[in-house]
N, C-alpha and C positions, 0 to 999 in steps of 0.2 A: 428205848434205846440205851438209856443209862443202866437199866437193870441187866441188859445183856453184857455191857462192858464190865459191870461189877461181877457178874457170874464168870466171865472169862478170866478176869484178874484173880478171882477166888480159885478157879481151877488151876491156873498157872502157879499160884502161891502154894496150893496143896501139892502139886507135882514136885515143886522145888523142895518143899518141906520133907516129902517122902524120900526123895533122892538124897538130900542132906542127912536125914536121919539114918538112911542105909549106910552111907559112907561113915558116919560116926559110929554106927554099930560095928562095921567092919574094922575100924580102928581100935575099938574096945576089945574085940575078939583077938585082934593081932597082938595087943598088949598082953592079953592073958595067955595066949597059946604059943607065941613065938619063943624060941629057946634061950636067947641071950639078949643082953642089953641093946645091942646094935640093931637087931631085927625088930625088937619092940619099939625102939626109937624111930625106925623107918616107918612102921605102921602108924605111929602117932603123928609123925610130921607130915606124911603124905595124905593118908585118908582122913585123918583128923582135921587137917587144914581145909580140905575140900568140903568136908561135912559141915564144919562150923561156918565156913564162908558162905555156903549155900543157905544155911539157916539164917544167917545175917541178911543175905540178899532177900530172902523170902519175907523177913520182917520189914525190911525197907520197902518192898513192893506192896505189902499188905497195908501199909500206912496211907498209900495213895497221895503222898506229899513228896514233891520233887526234891526239896531240901533234905528230907530224911532219907530218901532213896540215894541221893548223892553221898551222904555220910556213910550209909551202909555199903555202897560201892567202894568208897575210900577204905573202909575197914576191911573189905574183902581183898582189895589190892595189897593192903598192909599185911594181911595174913599170908598171902601168896608170896610176897617178897621176903618176909622175915622168918617164917617157920622153917623152911629148908636150910637157911643159913645158920640159924641157931641150933638146929639138930646136928648139922655137920660139925659145928664148933664143940658142942657137947660130946659128940662121939669121939672127936679127936682128943679132947681132954680126958675122956674116960679111958681111951687106949693108952695115953701117956701115963695115966695113973695106975695102969696095970690090969684093967679089965680085959680079959682075952675073949676071943671069938669061941663059939661052941665048936665041938669036934666035927659037927656036921658041915661047917664052913670049909670051902675048898682051898682058899688062898687068903693070906693076910698081906695086903699090898703096902701097908703103911711102913713097916720096918725096911722094906726094900727101897722105898722112896727116900727114907732118912739116910740109909747107907749110901745111896747114889749122890746125895747132897754133900756128904763128907768126902767123897773121892774127888 
């Protein structure tokens, strides 16, 4: 019975590792292929967060230790909570520093919001 449980855990870990690696690959491709700083940052913060979080969860599950899994789960929650916020703040700082959107972008909403605050 224990061999079946170990095989099931190994299968679940392998699936989580493959999905996490796929998200990490998509994040890397987005960083390379997207045209400007903001879209690259979006790829890194969204897909990169999910990819690294899933890989961390797979490592915690593979350990078969409850304490290690709880630490991995806490790390995953930390990734989910902090990465989008930090990406937003970095993008806002980059916009204020003068990095502009690519010509492919349809609208730049940040200056409109700043003008609305001044009125």
